[in-house]
N, C-alpha and C positions, 0 to 999 in steps of 0.2 A: 464379521467384524474382526479385524486383527488387533491384538493387544501389543503395545509397544511401550517400553519404559521411557521415562522422561529423558534419561541419558541417551538412549538410542534415538529418540525423537529429535533431540538437539543435534546429534551427529548427522542425521539423515533427513533433515527437515524438507529440503527441496524435493527429494524423492517422495516423501509422504504427501506433500502438497500436490504433486503431480498425480499420485494415486487417488487422492481425494477428488481432484478435478475430473478424473475418469469415472468416478462413481463409487469408489471404495469408501468404507467408513473405517477410521482408525481410532481405536480407544487408547488414550495415553494413560499410563498407570504410574503410581508412586507406591513403591513397596508392595506391588502386586494388586493394589486397589485402584479402580478406575477413578480418574480425577478430571478428565477432559475428553471430548470427542472431536475429531477432525473430519469434517464433511464438506462437500462442495456447496457453494452458494446456490440457492434455488433460482434466483432471478439474475439475469445478466444485466450489465449496465446499459442504459439507453445510448444509442449512437449520438455523437455530437453533431448538431446542426451547424455546419460550417457557415452557411449564409447568415444565420442569426448571430453567430459569434463575430463574424466580420462586421455586421451592422452595429453591434454593441461597441466593438473596439474602434470603429471608425469615428464614433462620436466622442471618444476620450481625448482629452487635451494631450498634446505632446509635452514631454519633459523638457525643461529649459536647458538642462545640462545632460551630458552623456552619463551612462550608468557607472562607469569607472570612478569619475570624481564624486558622483553622488554617494556611492557606497563608501568610498574612502572617507568622505566627510562624516557620514553616519558613524563609521567605525571610530574615527578620531574623537567624535563627540560622545562616544559610548551610548548611542541610541538604538542599538540593535538588539 
């Protein structure tokens, strides 16, 4: 397990995440003391069932107006 300071972890986060994905464990330290560990996730996400997703969205009602005016109206009414 490699020790990395918080400052180094902030500067090289993408690289450290890639190393964790490949199986390395990274210990993040503050003033030389371990405070966190970066490891890969044990289980991968399940693939999306596209047929089921299409079936769900096909039953949804269509919006009465297009997205642009709808979002503009929400923004103007401060409802976001």
